C-alpha positions as CSV (number, residue, x, y, z in Angstrom):
1,M,8.8,-22.8,14.7
2,N,12.2,-21.2,14.6
3,K,12.0,-17.5,15.3
4,K,14.2,-16.5,12.4
5,D,11.7,-18.3,10.1
6,K,8.7,-16.5,11.5
7,R,7.1,-13.6,9.7
8,K,7.6,-10.1,11.2
9,N,4.1,-10.0,12.5
10,D,4.5,-13.3,14.4
11,N,7.5,-11.9,16.2
12,A,6.0,-8.5,17.0
13,W,2.7,-10.0,18.3
14,E,4.5,-12.5,20.5
15,L,6.4,-9.6,22.0
16,L,3.2,-7.7,22.5
17,F,1.4,-10.6,24.1
18,D,4.3,-11.2,26.4
19,K,4.7,-7.5,27.4
20,Y,1.0,-6.9,28.2
21,D,0.1,-10.4,29.3
22,I,-2.7,-10.4,26.8
23,L,-3.7,-14.1,27.1
24,S,-4.3,-13.7,30.8
25,H,-6.5,-10.6,30.3
26,I,-8.5,-12.5,27.7
27,E,-8.9,-15.5,30.0
28,K,-10.1,-13.2,32.8
29,D,-12.2,-10.7,30.9
30,G,-13.0,-12.5,27.6
31,K,-11.3,-9.8,25.6
32,Y,-8.4,-7.4,25.4
33,I,-8.5,-3.8,24.0
34,I,-5.2,-2.6,22.6
35,S,-4.3,0.8,21.3
36,S,-2.5,1.5,18.0
37,G,0.1,3.3,20.2
38,K,1.0,0.0,21.9
39,I,1.1,-1.9,18.7
40,K,3.3,0.7,17.1
41,E,6.0,0.0,19.8
42,F,6.9,-3.0,17.7
43,R,5.5,-2.5,14.2
44,E,3.1,-0.3,12.2
45,P,-0.6,-1.0,13.2
46,R,-1.7,-1.0,9.5
47,L,0.6,-4.0,9.0
48,M,-0.1,-5.7,12.3
49,A,-3.9,-5.8,12.2
50,K,-4.6,-6.5,8.5
51,F,-5.5,-10.2,8.1
52,D,-7.8,-10.6,5.1
53,H,-7.8,-14.4,5.4
54,S,-7.6,-16.7,8.4
55,I,-4.4,-18.2,7.0
56,N,-2.7,-14.8,7.5
57,L,-3.3,-14.7,11.2
58,P,-0.1,-14.6,13.4
59,H,0.8,-17.9,15.0
60,I,-0.1,-16.8,18.5
61,F,-3.6,-15.8,17.2
62,A,-4.2,-19.1,15.3
63,E,-3.1,-21.4,18.1
64,N,-5.4,-19.6,20.6
65,N,-8.4,-19.2,18.3
66,L,-8.1,-15.4,18.5
67,S,-9.1,-12.6,16.1
68,I,-8.7,-8.8,16.1
69,L,-11.2,-6.1,15.1
70,P,-10.9,-2.3,15.0
71,I,-13.4,-0.5,17.3
72,S,-12.3,3.1,16.9
73,R,-9.8,5.2,15.1
74,G,-7.0,4.0,17.4
75,D,-8.2,0.9,19.3
76,Y,-8.6,-2.8,18.5
77,I,-10.3,-5.6,20.4
78,I,-8.8,-9.1,20.6
79,S,-10.9,-12.1,21.6
80,N,-12.1,-15.5,20.4
81,F,-14.4,-14.1,17.7
82,R,-15.6,-16.0,14.6
83,T,-14.5,-13.4,12.1
84,Y,-14.0,-15.3,8.8
85,Q,-16.4,-16.9,6.3
86,P,-15.6,-19.7,3.9
87,F,-16.1,-18.9,0.2
88,E,-18.9,-21.0,-1.4
89,S,-19.5,-21.7,-5.0
90,L,-23.0,-22.0,-6.2
91,D,-22.5,-22.2,-10.0
92,S,-19.4,-22.9,-12.2
93,T,-21.1,-21.6,-15.4
94,I,-19.2,-18.7,-17.0
95,F,-21.3,-16.0,-18.6
96,R,-19.9,-14.0,-21.5
97,A,-19.6,-10.2,-21.5
98,S,-17.8,-7.8,-23.7
99,L,-16.2,-4.3,-23.5
100,P,-17.4,-1.5,-25.8
101,A,-15.4,-1.7,-29.0
102,N,-14.3,2.0,-28.8
103,L,-12.5,1.5,-25.4
104,Q,-8.7,1.5,-25.8
105,S,-7.5,2.0,-22.2
106,L,-8.9,-1.2,-20.7
107,D,-7.2,-4.4,-21.8
108,P,-8.9,-7.7,-20.7
109,N,-5.5,-9.4,-21.1
110,N,-3.8,-7.0,-18.7
111,I,-5.9,-6.5,-15.6
112,Q,-3.3,-5.9,-12.9
113,S,-5.2,-4.2,-10.1
114,E,-8.6,-4.5,-8.2
115,T,-9.5,-1.0,-9.6
116,M,-9.0,-2.1,-13.2
117,A,-11.1,-5.3,-12.5
118,I,-13.9,-3.2,-11.1
119,N,-13.7,-0.8,-14.1
120,C,-13.9,-3.7,-16.5
121,A,-16.8,-5.2,-14.7
122,F,-18.6,-1.9,-14.9
123,A,-17.8,-1.0,-18.5
124,S,-18.6,-4.5,-19.8
125,G,-22.1,-4.5,-18.2
126,I,-21.2,-7.3,-15.8
127,L,-22.3,-5.3,-12.8
128,Y,-25.5,-4.2,-14.5
129,D,-26.4,-7.9,-15.1
130,F,-25.3,-9.1,-11.7
131,L,-27.1,-6.4,-9.7
132,G,-30.2,-6.3,-12.0
133,E,-30.1,-2.5,-12.1
134,E,-30.9,-0.6,-15.4
135,T,-28.8,2.4,-14.3
136,L,-25.7,2.5,-12.1
137,Y,-23.7,5.4,-10.8
138,P,-20.2,5.0,-9.2
139,T,-20.5,6.8,-5.9
140,V,-18.6,6.5,-2.6
141,S,-15.2,4.9,-2.4
142,G,-11.9,5.1,-0.5
143,R,-11.3,5.6,3.3
144,M,-13.9,7.0,5.6
145,K,-15.2,6.9,9.2
146,S,-17.7,4.2,10.1
147,G,-19.8,6.3,12.5
148,H,-21.2,4.7,15.6
149,F,-22.9,1.3,15.8
150,Q,-23.1,-1.8,17.9
151,F,-23.3,-5.4,16.9
152,G,-23.2,-9.0,18.2
153,I,-20.5,-11.5,17.2
154,Q,-20.0,-15.1,18.0
155,N,-17.5,-15.8,20.7
156,I,-16.1,-19.3,20.1
157,A,-14.7,-19.8,23.6
158,A,-17.9,-18.6,25.4
159,N,-20.2,-20.3,22.8
160,K,-22.4,-17.2,22.7
161,E,-22.9,-13.9,20.9
162,V,-21.2,-10.9,22.6
163,E,-21.7,-7.2,22.0
164,I,-19.1,-4.9,20.4
165,D,-19.3,-1.1,20.2
166,V,-17.7,0.6,17.2
167,N,-17.1,4.3,17.1
168,N,-15.6,6.0,14.1
169,S,-13.4,3.1,13.0
170,Q,-11.7,3.6,9.7
171,I,-13.3,1.7,6.8
172,E,-12.3,1.4,3.2
173,I,-14.6,0.8,0.2
174,D,-13.1,-0.3,-3.1
175,A,-16.1,0.9,-5.1
176,A,-19.8,1.5,-4.7
177,F,-22.5,1.6,-7.4
178,E,-25.9,3.1,-6.8
179,G,-29.0,2.2,-8.8
180,I,-32.7,3.0,-8.6
181,N,-33.3,0.4,-5.9
182,S,-30.0,-0.3,-4.2
183,L,-26.5,0.6,-3.3
184,A,-23.9,-2.1,-3.9
185,L,-20.7,-1.9,-1.9
186,I,-17.8,-3.7,-3.7
187,E,-14.9,-5.5,-2.0
188,A,-12.5,-6.6,-4.7
189,K,-9.6,-9.0,-4.6
190,R,-7.2,-10.6,-7.1
191,D,-6.1,-13.5,-4.8
192,L,-7.9,-16.7,-4.5
193,A,-8.5,-17.9,-0.9
194,D,-10.5,-20.3,1.1
195,D,-12.2,-17.7,3.2
196,F,-12.5,-13.9,3.8
197,L,-12.7,-11.5,6.7
198,I,-16.4,-10.7,7.2
199,R,-15.5,-7.2,8.5
200,Q,-14.6,-6.1,5.0
201,L,-18.2,-6.4,4.1
202,Y,-19.9,-5.8,7.5
203,Y,-18.4,-2.5,8.6
204,P,-19.2,-0.7,5.3
205,F,-22.6,-2.4,5.3
206,R,-23.5,-1.0,8.7
207,T,-22.0,2.4,8.0
208,W,-24.2,2.9,4.9
209,N,-27.2,1.0,6.1
210,N,-27.5,3.6,8.8
211,R,-27.3,6.5,6.3
212,I,-29.6,5.7,3.4
213,T,-33.0,4.2,3.0
214,K,-32.2,2.1,-0.1
215,R,-31.2,-1.6,0.2
216,V,-27.4,-1.9,0.8
217,R,-25.9,-4.9,-1.0
218,P,-22.4,-6.2,0.1
219,V,-20.7,-7.7,-2.9
220,F,-17.4,-9.6,-3.2
221,L,-15.6,-9.5,-6.6
222,V,-12.7,-11.9,-7.0
223,Y,-10.8,-11.5,-10.3
224,S,-8.4,-14.2,-11.4
225,N,-7.3,-15.9,-14.6
226,G,-9.7,-13.9,-16.8
227,I,-12.8,-14.7,-14.7
228,F,-14.9,-12.3,-12.6
229,N,-16.3,-14.1,-9.7
230,L,-19.1,-12.1,-8.0
231,Y,-20.7,-13.0,-4.7
232,E,-23.6,-11.1,-3.2
233,Y,-24.2,-11.5,0.6
234,D,-27.1,-10.5,2.9
235,F,-26.9,-9.9,6.6
236,R,-30.2,-11.4,7.7
237,D,-29.9,-9.6,11.0
238,P,-28.1,-6.2,10.4
239,G,-27.1,-6.2,14.1
240,S,-25.4,-9.6,13.9
241,Y,-21.9,-9.9,12.4
242,N,-22.2,-13.6,11.7
243,S,-25.7,-13.5,10.1
244,L,-24.4,-13.2,6.5
245,V,-25.6,-15.7,3.9
246,L,-24.6,-16.0,0.2
247,I,-27.6,-15.2,-1.9
248,K,-26.1,-14.9,-5.4
249,H,-23.0,-16.1,-7.2
250,K,-22.1,-15.7,-10.9
251,N,-19.0,-16.0,-13.0
252,Y,-18.2,-13.8,-16.0
253,S,-15.6,-13.5,-18.6
254,I,-15.0,-10.8,-21.3
255,E,-12.9,-13.2,-23.3
256,D,-13.6,-16.4,-25.3
257,T,-13.8,-19.3,-22.8
258,E,-15.0,-22.1,-25.2
259,I,-12.8,-25.1,-24.7
260,E,-13.8,-28.5,-26.0
261,L,-12.8,-32.0,-24.8
262,S,-11.2,-32.6,-28.2
263,D,-8.8,-29.6,-27.5
264,L,-7.5,-31.4,-24.4
265,Q,-7.3,-34.8,-26.2
266,D,-5.4,-33.3,-29.1
267,L,-2.9,-31.7,-26.7
268,A,-2.3,-35.0,-24.8
269,K,-1.5,-36.8,-28.1
270,S,0.7,-34.0,-29.6
271,V,2.8,-32.8,-26.7
272,T,6.5,-33.9,-26.4
273,I,7.1,-35.6,-23.0
274,V,9.8,-33.8,-21.0
275,P,12.3,-35.3,-18.5
276,E,11.2,-34.9,-14.9
277,P,12.8,-31.8,-13.4
278,E,14.8,-31.8,-10.2
279,V,12.1,-30.1,-8.3
280,S,9.9,-31.8,-5.7
281,F,6.9,-33.3,-7.3
282,P,4.0,-31.0,-6.6
283,Q,1.8,-31.1,-3.5
284,A,-0.5,-28.3,-4.5
285,N,-4.0,-29.6,-5.2
286,R,-5.7,-26.4,-6.5
287,F,-4.3,-25.5,-9.9
288,E,-6.3,-22.2,-9.9
289,R,-3.9,-21.0,-7.1
290,V,-0.9,-22.0,-9.2
291,I,-2.3,-19.6,-11.9
292,N,-3.1,-17.0,-9.3
293,L,0.4,-17.1,-8.0
294,C,1.7,-16.5,-11.5
295,E,-0.6,-13.5,-11.7
296,L,0.8,-12.2,-8.5
297,L,4.3,-12.4,-9.9
298,N,3.5,-11.1,-13.3
299,S,4.3,-7.5,-12.5
300,Q,7.2,-7.9,-10.1
301,E,9.4,-10.6,-8.4
302,M,8.9,-11.3,-4.8
303,D,10.8,-13.1,-2.0
304,R,9.2,-16.0,-0.1
305,D,8.0,-13.8,2.8
306,Q,6.4,-11.2,0.4
307,V,4.5,-14.0,-1.4
308,T,3.4,-15.3,2.0
309,E,2.2,-11.9,3.3
310,E,0.6,-10.7,0.0
311,Y,-1.2,-14.0,-0.7
312,A,-3.5,-16.2,1.3
313,F,-0.6,-18.6,2.2
314,D,1.4,-19.8,5.1
315,I,5.1,-20.5,4.6
316,R,4.5,-24.2,3.9
317,Q,1.9,-23.4,1.2
318,T,4.2,-20.8,-0.3
319,N,6.9,-23.5,-0.7
320,Y,4.4,-26.0,-2.1
321,Y,2.9,-23.7,-4.7
322,T,6.1,-22.0,-5.8
323,D,7.6,-25.5,-6.3
324,A,4.5,-26.5,-8.3
325,A,4.9,-23.5,-10.6
326,R,8.7,-24.2,-10.9
327,Y,7.9,-27.9,-11.7
328,L,5.9,-26.7,-14.7
329,G,8.6,-24.2,-15.8
330,L,6.5,-21.2,-15.0
331,L,8.6,-19.7,-12.2
332,E,12.3,-19.3,-11.5
333,K,13.9,-19.2,-8.1
334,R,17.1,-17.5,-7.0
335,H,18.6,-16.6,-3.7
336,G,18.5,-12.9,-2.8
337,N,20.1,-11.0,0.1
338,G,20.4,-13.2,3.2
339,R,19.9,-16.3,1.0
340,K,16.1,-15.8,1.0
341,P,14.4,-17.4,-2.0
342,V,13.2,-14.9,-4.6
343,Y,10.7,-15.9,-7.2
344,S,9.9,-14.4,-10.7
345,L,8.1,-15.6,-13.8
346,S,10.1,-17.5,-16.3
347,T,10.2,-16.6,-19.9
348,Q,7.6,-19.3,-20.5
349,G,5.5,-18.0,-17.7
350,K,5.5,-14.4,-19.0
351,H,4.6,-15.7,-22.5
352,I,1.6,-17.6,-21.2
353,M,0.4,-14.8,-18.9
354,N,0.2,-12.4,-21.9
355,M,-2.1,-14.7,-23.9
356,N,-5.9,-14.4,-24.0
357,Y,-8.0,-16.7,-21.8
358,K,-8.5,-19.7,-24.1
359,Q,-4.8,-19.8,-25.3
360,R,-3.6,-19.3,-21.7
361,Q,-5.7,-22.3,-20.4
362,L,-4.5,-24.5,-23.2
363,E,-0.9,-23.6,-22.6
364,F,-1.3,-24.4,-18.9
365,C,-2.8,-27.8,-19.9
366,K,0.1,-28.3,-22.2
367,A,2.6,-27.6,-19.4
368,I,0.9,-30.2,-17.3
369,L,0.4,-32.9,-20.0
370,Q,4.0,-32.8,-21.2
371,H,4.9,-34.6,-17.9
372,R,4.5,-38.3,-18.4
373,V,2.6,-39.1,-15.2
374,F,-0.1,-36.5,-15.9
375,N,-0.4,-37.5,-19.5
376,E,-0.8,-41.2,-18.7
377,V,-3.4,-40.6,-16.0
378,F,-5.3,-38.3,-18.4
379,S,-5.2,-40.9,-21.2
380,L,-6.5,-43.5,-18.8
381,C,-9.3,-41.2,-17.7
382,M,-10.3,-40.7,-21.4
383,T,-10.3,-44.5,-21.8
384,V,-12.4,-45.5,-18.8
385,G,-14.5,-42.3,-18.7
386,S,-13.6,-41.2,-15.2
387,L,-10.6,-40.2,-13.1
388,P,-8.7,-43.3,-11.8
389,D,-8.7,-43.9,-8.1
390,A,-5.7,-43.1,-5.9
391,D,-4.3,-46.6,-6.0
392,M,-4.2,-46.6,-9.8
393,I,-2.7,-43.1,-9.9
394,V,0.1,-44.2,-7.4
395,S,0.9,-47.2,-9.6
396,I,1.4,-44.9,-12.6
397,M,3.5,-42.5,-10.5
398,K,5.8,-45.3,-9.4
399,K,6.9,-46.0,-13.0
400,C,7.4,-42.4,-14.0
401,D,10.8,-41.7,-12.3
402,L,9.5,-38.8,-10.2
403,Y,12.0,-36.7,-8.3
404,N,12.1,-36.8,-4.5
405,V,9.1,-39.1,-4.0
406,G,10.1,-42.0,-1.8
407,S,7.6,-43.3,0.8
408,M,4.2,-44.6,0.1
409,N,2.6,-41.8,2.2
410,T,4.3,-39.3,0.0
411,Y,3.1,-41.0,-3.1
412,I,-0.5,-41.0,-1.8
413,R,-0.3,-37.3,-0.8
414,R,1.1,-36.2,-4.1
415,S,-1.4,-38.3,-6.0
416,S,-4.1,-35.8,-4.9
417,T,-2.3,-33.2,-6.9
418,I,-2.7,-35.2,-10.1
419,G,-6.4,-35.6,-9.4
420,G,-6.8,-31.9,-8.6
421,W,-5.0,-30.7,-11.7
422,L,-6.8,-33.0,-14.0
423,N,-10.2,-32.1,-12.5
424,W,-9.3,-28.5,-13.1
425,M,-8.5,-29.3,-16.8
426,L,-11.8,-31.2,-17.2
427,G,-13.6,-28.3,-15.6
428,L,-12.5,-26.0,-18.4
429,I,-14.7,-27.9,-20.9
430,S,-17.7,-26.0,-22.1
431,E,-21.0,-27.7,-21.6
């Protein structure tokens, strides 16, 4: 990887590892404790040690199976810890909720922060339903000290659990709601990702599990594309970082989500097929993340590095997903200072993002189906009753004059995008 293409964290961490011979210390002692003062020699610690998803880890961490955890106000421990947990989905059903009619300051079509998403989930009764509490009171939030606790964590290299001692590390709680029987600690995100950093749930859980007698419930709230995805976890052994299990998952919307198969069929028949744009044919299988990228850019434009750092992407994924959104006419690309790509929502993208849930999904479907290859595969799917196999999709692709698709391997890889996007469309249909 060329150094000028690396993110700032990659460069700073490589310099730190080299200066303090960190890999040798880890090989010898199984860990390395580094102070915020040492980190600050090269970059701000708050930027250098915040990796919410495994994809965000600096290159030198990823290639050596390393992670970093805070252990005090000014110290961090680096080792071969298993610190991330994949997101699981137990149920795709979307439950309907509604905001009180007299509320004017919360707009379900314009939720642009985690705080607004939490407030909507509270005001609409989503949290009451999910937590099963008749009364809820917003309580602790913001930054605070963790207090002192010890825990075991899986060390991948040693293939065993090792002990870590934490003393007054800084933690941050997005929101907490206390009911008669429990205290729910909420971690909220607006970006979709494959996994999350367990510490975001575990450190607050240990902090408050030591302070109160009620049950402490770690809850992840992910808001994207009008859907509130709530996940409740339980640490079966409070002293073990890796003992968490998903015990509950529900999806909610405060907008109309009813979409019928006939809506999609009518779209496929009525759209005007557009010429293929001179943008690489998409290699971005998860259409939910194309939408999530548009949400990220709805309030401001970002350059490629900012998208990569703010979102759960690496540089390659940033290129794939921004190209996918450009292919559909949702994003525009220009070159900023230093010729770095800068992305912003197109006029069409802004128009779609201001629609309500149902209109927005149908407009996304329209943007997909107006491309001949997607339209033909969808029509075949409707005829035979299932998604065609990869060979059939590739045969359709070859006659659709796609831009910059040459080799058979490229056709096969890109065919998975067609399958992924059409599966997303079919998943919108109300049962």
